[in-house]
TIMI-2910 file (N, C-alpha, C, CB; in pm, 1 decimal, decimal comma, always signed):
<rs>
+----------+----------+----------+----------+----------+----------+----------+----------+----------+----------+----------+----------+------+
!      n_x !      n_y !      n_z !     ca_x !     ca_y !     ca_z !      c_x !      c_y !      c_z !     cb_x !     cb_y !     cb_z ! resn !
+----------+----------+----------+----------+----------+----------+----------+----------+----------+----------+----------+----------+------+
!  +1425,6 !  -1725,9 !  -4226,6 !  +1413,6 !  -1705,3 !  -4103,8 !  +1394,3 !  -1866,9 !  -4028,5 !  +1292,7 !  -1597,6 !  -4088,4 !  Met !
!  +1532,9 !  -1839,6 !  -3894,1 !  +1541,5 !  -1957,4 !  -3785,6 !  +1395,4 !  -1964,2 !  -3698,8 !  +1680,6 !  -1923,7 !  -3670,3 !  Ala !
!  +1367,8 !  -2128,4 !  -3708,0 !  +1248,6 !  -2142,9 !  -3644,2 !  +1273,8 !  -2186,4 !  -3458,1 !  +1166,9 !  -2266,3 !  -3740,9 !  Glu !
!  +1164,9 !  -2122,3 !  -3388,5 !  +1156,3 !  -2117,8 !  -3258,6 !  +1089,1 !  -2199,3 !  -3185,5 !  +1124,2 !  -2024,0 !  -3230,1 !  Val !
!  +1117,3 !  -2251,2 !  -3082,0 !  +1086,6 !  -2349,1 !  -3037,6 !   +912,3 !  -2332,2 !  -2898,3 !  +1247,4 !  -2393,9 !  -2985,3 !  Ser !
!   +872,8 !  -2326,7 !  -2892,6 !   +739,9 !  -2313,6 !  -2819,0 !   +823,7 !  -2262,4 !  -2687,3 !   +631,2 !  -2471,8 !  -2802,4 !  Ala !
!   +926,8 !  -2364,0 !  -2654,4 !   +947,2 !  -2348,6 !  -2511,3 !  +1001,5 !  -2191,6 !  -2505,9 !  +1059,8 !  -2469,4 !  -2446,7 !  Arg !
!  +1122,8 !  -2180,4 !  -2573,6 !  +1163,3 !  -2028,0 !  -2610,9 !  +1133,6 !  -1959,8 !  -2628,9 !  +1203,6 !  -1989,1 !  -2664,9 !  Asp !
!  +1019,4 !  -1926,2 !  -2723,0 !   +889,8 !  -1823,3 !  -2659,1 !   +866,8 !  -1753,1 !  -2557,4 !   +793,8 !  -1871,0 !  -2638,4 !  Ala !
!   +801,5 !  -1877,3 !  -2500,5 !   +727,1 !  -1848,8 !  -2343,8 !   +840,9 !  -1833,1 !  -2309,7 !   +632,0 !  -1959,9 !  -2247,6 !  Leu !
!   +991,7 !  -1883,7 !  -2299,0 !  +1101,9 !  -1780,5 !  -2161,7 !  +1076,1 !  -1717,6 !  -2249,9 !  +1281,8 !  -1791,8 !  -2092,0 !  Arg !
!  +1073,3 !  -1616,4 !  -2334,1 !  +1076,9 !  -1474,7 !  -2355,7 !   +994,8 !  -1430,5 !  -2310,1 !  +1080,0 !  -1427,5 !  -2461,5 !  Tyr !
!   +878,6 !  -1451,1 !  -2360,3 !   +754,5 !  -1304,9 !  -2334,3 !   +741,6 !  -1366,4 !  -2158,1 !   +531,6 !  -1314,2 !  -2470,3 !  Ala !
!   +814,9 !  -1428,6 !  -2069,6 !   +754,7 !  -1412,4 !  -1925,1 !   +899,9 !  -1437,7 !  -1865,7 !   +615,0 !  -1532,6 !  -1870,4 !  Thr !
!  +1008,7 !  -1355,8 !  -1977,8 !  +1133,8 !  -1343,5 !  -1891,5 !  +1087,3 !  -1162,9 !  -1767,1 !  +1311,8 !  -1320,1 !  -2044,7 !  Glu !
!  +1182,0 !  -1119,2 !  -1726,6 !  +1183,3 !  -1021,0 !  -1604,3 !  +1141,2 !   -861,8 !  -1671,2 !  +1358,5 !  -1021,8 !  -1523,7 !  Asp !
!  +1213,1 !   -873,9 !  -1745,3 !  +1153,4 !   -714,1 !  -1886,9 !  +1006,6 !   -748,4 !  -1930,1 !  +1267,4 !   -711,0 !  -2092,5 !  Glu !
!   +997,9 !   -795,9 !  -1983,9 !   +915,1 !   -824,3 !  -2017,0 !   +784,4 !   -825,6 !  -1923,6 !   +954,3 !   -909,9 !  -2065,3 !  Met !
!   +787,3 !   -928,8 !  -1818,6 !   +665,3 !   -883,4 !  -1738,5 !   +700,9 !   -774,0 !  -1698,4 !   +617,2 !   -961,9 !  -1627,4 !  Val !
!   +774,1 !   -686,9 !  -1666,8 !   +743,5 !   -508,5 !  -1571,9 !   +661,2 !   -499,8 !  -1693,9 !   +902,1 !   -344,5 !  -1536,1 !  Lys !
!   +679,7 !   -498,9 !  -1828,2 !   +538,2 !   -410,5 !  -1935,0 !   +457,6 !   -377,0 !  -1897,7 !   +461,3 !   -459,5 !  -2029,8 !  Leu !
!   +436,1 !   -595,1 !  -1910,9 !   +319,5 !   -635,7 !  -1871,3 !   +255,3 !   -561,8 !  -1734,5 !   +337,5 !   -776,9 !  -1857,3 !  Tyr !
!   +294,0 !   -554,4 !  -1640,2 !   +271,6 !   -530,0 !  -1512,0 !   +185,4 !   -347,5 !  -1595,1 !   +453,7 !   -539,5 !  -1382,5 !  Val !
!   +300,3 !   -252,0 !  -1705,0 !   +209,8 !   -142,9 !  -1669,4 !   +144,6 !   -125,7 !  -1759,5 !   +254,6 !    -29,2 !  -1632,8 !  Val !
!   +112,3 !   -195,0 !  -1837,7 !     +0,2 !   -216,7 !  -1971,6 !   -131,4 !   -247,6 !  -1888,4 !    +42,3 !   -369,3 !  -2096,3 !  Val !
!   -117,2 !   -331,0 !  -1760,2 !   -228,5 !   -381,6 !  -1705,8 !   -252,1 !   -266,9 !  -1622,2 !   -218,0 !   -519,1 !  -1638,9 !  Ser !
!   -164,2 !   -232,0 !  -1549,3 !   -203,4 !    -79,9 !  -1484,7 !   -284,9 !    +18,8 !  -1506,5 !   -125,2 !    -11,2 !  -1485,8 !  Gly !
!   -232,4 !    +12,9 !  -1667,9 !   -319,4 !   +125,4 !  -1738,1 !   -461,1 !   +121,4 !  -1780,6 !   -262,7 !   +155,0 !  -1849,8 !  Gly !
!   -418,7 !    -31,2 !  -1807,7 !   -573,9 !    -59,3 !  -1803,1 !   -701,4 !    -79,1 !  -1736,7 !   -582,9 !   -121,2 !  -1833,4 !  Trp !
!   -673,1 !    -68,1 !  -1638,6 !   -711,6 !    -85,2 !  -1443,1 !   -725,0 !    +95,4 !  -1450,0 !   -521,3 !   -175,8 !  -1286,6 !  Leu !
!   -639,9 !   +168,9 !  -1449,1 !   -707,0 !   +283,1 !  -1457,3 !   -792,8 !   +330,2 !  -1516,9 !   -661,4 !   +341,5 !  -1468,5 !  Leu !
!   -786,6 !   +289,3 !  -1630,5 !   -921,1 !   +282,5 !  -1773,3 !  -1056,4 !   +260,9 !  -1705,7 !   -903,6 !   +124,7 !  -1902,6 !  Leu !
!   -990,1 !   +115,4 !  -1635,3 !  -1167,4 !   +109,3 !  -1600,6 !  -1220,6 !   +189,4 !  -1469,6 !  -1218,5 !    -62,1 !  -1566,9 !  Phe !
!  -1099,1 !   +246,1 !  -1383,0 !  -1158,0 !   +347,4 !  -1248,2 !  -1179,2 !   +481,5 !  -1319,6 !  -1032,5 !   +373,5 !  -1099,4 !  Val !
!  -1164,4 !   +494,0 !  -1417,2 !  -1204,6 !   +661,6 !  -1493,0 !  -1318,8 !   +648,8 !  -1540,7 !  -1113,5 !   +724,4 !  -1624,7 !  Ala !
!  -1382,0 !   +540,6 !  -1603,9 !  -1489,6 !   +549,7 !  -1682,7 !  -1596,8 !   +480,1 !  -1564,3 !  -1467,1 !   +469,1 !  -1840,7 !  Glu !
!  -1581,4 !   +414,0 !  -1409,5 !  -1645,8 !   +429,3 !  -1253,6 !  -1668,9 !   +495,7 !  -1220,2 !  -1612,5 !   +410,4 !  -1160,3 !  Phe !
!  -1563,3 !   +615,4 !  -1210,0 !  -1610,7 !   +763,2 !  -1209,7 !  -1676,0 !   +850,0 !  -1268,0 !  -1552,0 !   +816,3 !  -1210,3 !  Ala !
!  -1651,1 !   +827,5 !  -1428,7 !  -1710,9 !   +954,3 !  -1496,9 !  -1839,8 !   +907,1 !  -1508,8 !  -1647,7 !  +1004,6 !  -1640,9 !  Phe !
!  -1883,2 !   +818,0 !  -1461,2 !  -2050,7 !   +759,4 !  -1483,5 !  -2079,1 !   +783,6 !  -1355,2 !  -2089,8 !   +584,2 !  -1532,2 !  Asn !
!  -2027,3 !   +784,4 !  -1265,0 !  -2202,4 !   +890,6 !  -1142,0 !  -2209,9 !   +985,6 !  -1166,4 !  -2214,5 !   +929,9 !   -966,6 !  Arg !
!  -2309,2 !  +1020,8 !  -1117,3 !  -2403,1 !  +1143,7 !  -1131,7 !  -2344,5 !  +1291,0 !  -1030,2 !  -2573,2 !  +1083,2 !  -1072,0 !  Leu !
!  -2228,1 !  +1256,8 !   -962,4 !  -2211,6 !  +1358,7 !   -898,1 !  -2073,7 !  +1459,7 !   -903,1 !  -2235,9 !  +1309,8 !   -786,7 !  Thr !
!  -2105,8 !  +1539,1 !   -945,1 !  -1957,6 !  +1640,2 !   -975,0 !  -1877,1 !  +1690,1 !   -931,9 !  -1951,2 !  +1722,0 !  -1011,0 !  Val !
!  -1752,4 !  +1716,3 !   -941,7 !  -1684,6 !  +1762,7 !   -846,4 !  -1531,8 !  +1696,3 !   -822,5 !  -1772,2 !  +1749,4 !   -737,6 !  Gly !
!  -1485,1 !  +1609,1 !   -677,3 !  -1407,0 !  +1475,0 !   -715,5 !  -1451,1 !  +1420,9 !   -735,1 !  -1342,2 !  +1409,3 !   -667,6 !  Val !
!  -1535,7 !  +1372,1 !   -799,9 !  -1563,0 !  +1230,3 !   -898,3 !  -1510,3 !  +1244,2 !  -1037,3 !  -1729,9 !  +1194,6 !   -920,5 !  Met !
!  -1526,1 !  +1383,4 !  -1078,9 !  -1510,4 !  +1396,6 !  -1197,7 !  -1296,3 !  +1383,1 !  -1202,8 !  -1607,6 !  +1559,1 !  -1244,8 !  Ser !
!  -1266,5 !  +1491,7 !  -1089,7 !  -1214,5 !  +1512,8 !  -1086,9 !  -1060,9 !  +1379,9 !  -1118,2 !  -1266,2 !  +1584,7 !  -1009,2 !  Phe !
!  -1098,6 !  +1330,6 !  -1006,3 !  -1011,4 !  +1183,4 !   -997,6 !  -1070,6 !  +1134,0 !  -1137,5 !  -1052,4 !  +1058,3 !   -841,1 !  Val !
!  -1171,2 !  +1088,1 !  -1157,9 !  -1233,9 !  +1030,6 !  -1340,9 !  -1099,3 !  +1097,7 !  -1456,7 !  -1452,7 !  +1147,7 !  -1402,8 !  Gly !
!  -1086,7 !  +1221,5 !  -1445,4 !   -968,4 !  +1301,9 !  -1545,2 !   -833,6 !  +1203,8 !  -1462,6 !   -955,7 !  +1536,1 !  -1515,8 !  Val !
!   -758,2 !  +1251,3 !  -1415,5 !   -687,7 !  +1245,8 !  -1395,1 !   -647,7 !  +1059,0 !  -1393,7 !   -691,3 !  +1339,5 !  -1308,9 !  Val !
!   -771,8 !  +1003,4 !  -1352,4 !   -755,7 !   +808,7 !  -1368,5 !   -751,3 !   +814,2 !  -1572,8 !   -981,2 !   +676,4 !  -1272,6 !  Ala !
!   -830,8 !   +830,4 !  -1596,1 !   -816,6 !   +871,4 !  -1702,3 !   -659,6 !   +879,6 !  -1833,8 !   -867,1 !   +976,5 !  -1654,8 !  Phe !
!   -612,3 !  +1014,5 !  -1781,6 !   -532,5 !  +1050,3 !  -1840,3 !   -382,5 !   +929,7 !  -1751,8 !   -545,4 !  +1228,5 !  -1834,1 !  Leu !
!   -378,8 !   +933,9 !  -1680,5 !   -230,4 !   +859,2 !  -1603,0 !   -284,1 !   +684,7 !  -1672,8 !   -226,3 !   +875,0 !  -1347,1 !  Ala !
!   -448,9 !   +637,2 !  -1753,6 !   -404,3 !   +481,2 !  -1783,5 !   -360,8 !   +517,3 !  -1971,3 !   -579,4 !   +332,0 !  -1747,9 !  Gly !
!   -408,8 !   +611,8 !  -1990,1 !   -371,4 !   +631,0 !  -2130,8 !   -198,0 !   +685,7 !  -2173,2 !   -483,9 !   +745,2 !  -2180,3 !  Val !
!   -132,2 !   +731,4 !  -2057,7 !    -62,3 !   +680,6 !  -2009,3 !    +39,7 !   +609,1 !  -2033,2 !   -105,0 !   +651,9 !  -1970,1 !  Leu !
!     +5,1 !   +521,1 !  -1913,1 !    +31,2 !   +367,1 !  -1896,2 !    +33,3 !   +307,1 !  -1991,2 !    -46,2 !   +297,4 !  -1828,1 !  Ala !
!    -89,6 !   +272,4 !  -2076,7 !    -83,7 !   +145,2 !  -2133,5 !     +4,5 !   +204,5 !  -2274,4 !   -252,1 !    +65,3 !  -2157,1 !  Thr !
!    -36,1 !   +340,5 !  -2285,7 !    +86,9 !   +357,5 !  -2483,7 !   +226,0 !   +332,0 !  -2395,5 !   +102,3 !   +604,7 !  -2611,8 !  Phe !
!   +255,8 !   +390,4 !  -2272,7 !   +360,8 !   +399,6 !  -2273,4 !   +443,6 !   +208,7 !  -2234,9 !   +374,4 !   +531,9 !  -2173,5 !  Ala !
!   +353,7 !   +109,1 !  -2218,3 !   +389,1 !    -11,0 !  -2168,4 !   +380,1 !    -63,6 !  -2311,6 !   +298,6 !    -77,8 !  -2045,5 !  Gly !
!   +282,1 !    -28,4 !  -2433,8 !   +296,1 !    -89,6 !  -2551,1 !   +411,7 !    -64,8 !  -2601,6 !   +206,7 !    -62,9 !  -2633,8 !  Leu !
!   +445,4 !    +29,4 !  -2635,9 !   +519,8 !   +134,8 !  -2700,4 !   +705,7 !     +2,2 !  -2688,4 !   +504,0 !   +341,4 !  -2571,8 !  Val !
!   +658,1 !    +36,8 !  -2491,7 !   +812,6 !     -7,8 !  -2439,4 !   +840,7 !   -202,9 !  -2504,7 !   +808,7 !     +4,9 !  -2205,9 !  Gly !
!   +724,0 !   -232,7 !  -2524,1 !   +704,0 !   -367,4 !  -2508,2 !   +783,5 !   -410,0 !  -2687,4 !   +505,0 !   -407,4 !  -2469,6 !  Ile !
!   +685,8 !   -257,7 !  -2775,4 !   +735,0 !   -256,2 !  -2922,5 !   +869,6 !   -272,8 !  -2949,4 !   +704,7 !   -138,8 !  -2985,6 !  Ala !
!   +850,9 !   -159,1 !  -2894,0 !  +1031,3 !   -144,3 !  -2878,1 !  +1170,4 !   -243,2 !  -2812,7 !  +1043,8 !    -26,5 !  -2788,5 !  Tyr !
!  +1101,8 !   -329,3 !  -2742,4 !  +1184,3 !   -402,3 !  -2718,1 !  +1200,4 !   -520,0 !  -2778,5 !  +1180,2 !   -411,4 !  -2621,9 !  Lys !
!  +1113,8 !   -542,9 !  -2887,8 !  +1032,7 !   -681,2 !  -2965,0 !  +1167,0 !   -590,5 !  -3104,8 !   +760,5 !   -682,3 !  -2998,6 !  Leu !
!  +1119,7 !   -486,6 !  -3105,5 !  +1214,1 !   -472,1 !  -3258,8 !  +1332,3 !   -463,4 !  -3256,1 !  +1195,8 !   -361,5 !  -3342,1 !  Leu !
!  +1355,8 !   -410,5 !  -3092,6 !  +1554,1 !   -358,3 !  -3077,0 !  +1660,4 !   -478,6 !  -3029,2 !  +1583,8 !   -217,9 !  -2922,6 !  Arg !
!  +1559,6 !   -634,0 !  -3052,5 !  +1630,9 !   -719,7 !  -2962,7 !  +1601,4 !   -892,2 !  -3093,0 !  +1532,1 !   -713,8 !  -2754,9 !  Glu !
!  +1510,7 !   -818,0 !  -3195,1 !  +1540,2 !   -901,1 !  -3349,8 !  +1600,9 !   -850,0 !  -3452,7 !  +1428,1 !   -938,9 !  -3420,2 !  Thr !
!  +1625,4 !   -726,5 !  -3444,1 !  +1690,2 !   -632,2 !  -3585,2 !  +1836,5 !   -707,3 !  -3551,3 !  +1691,1 !   -404,8 !  -3575,0 !  Arg !
!  +1883,4 !   -723,7 !  -3640,4 !  +2013,3 !   -785,4 !  -3726,9 !  +2089,9 !   -701,5 !  -3737,6 !  +1999,5 !   -835,3 !  -3861,4 !  Thr !
!  +2230,4 !   -654,9 !  -3676,8 !  +2313,9 !   -592,9 !  -3742,8 !  +2394,2 !   -671,1 !  -3813,7 !  +2373,6 !   -519,1 !  -3674,9 !  Asp !
+----------+----------+----------+----------+----------+----------+----------+----------+----------+----------+----------+----------+------+
</rs>
């Protein structure tokens, strides 16, 4: 296995496509935080609906972002 310099590793981790995936994961994390806030309110109705929608969107975004990062890493390190 070839050595990778710290500069190359940082360049790879901060390239445009990876940053887009990081934003998707961060957005999903933020939506999960919003869902937790909405679920902790005592009101029933709109806040509960907002909580459910935010939770589902957050889970989907976080999962999709993590799968995207894993796929990108595996695809680019695969040797043919």
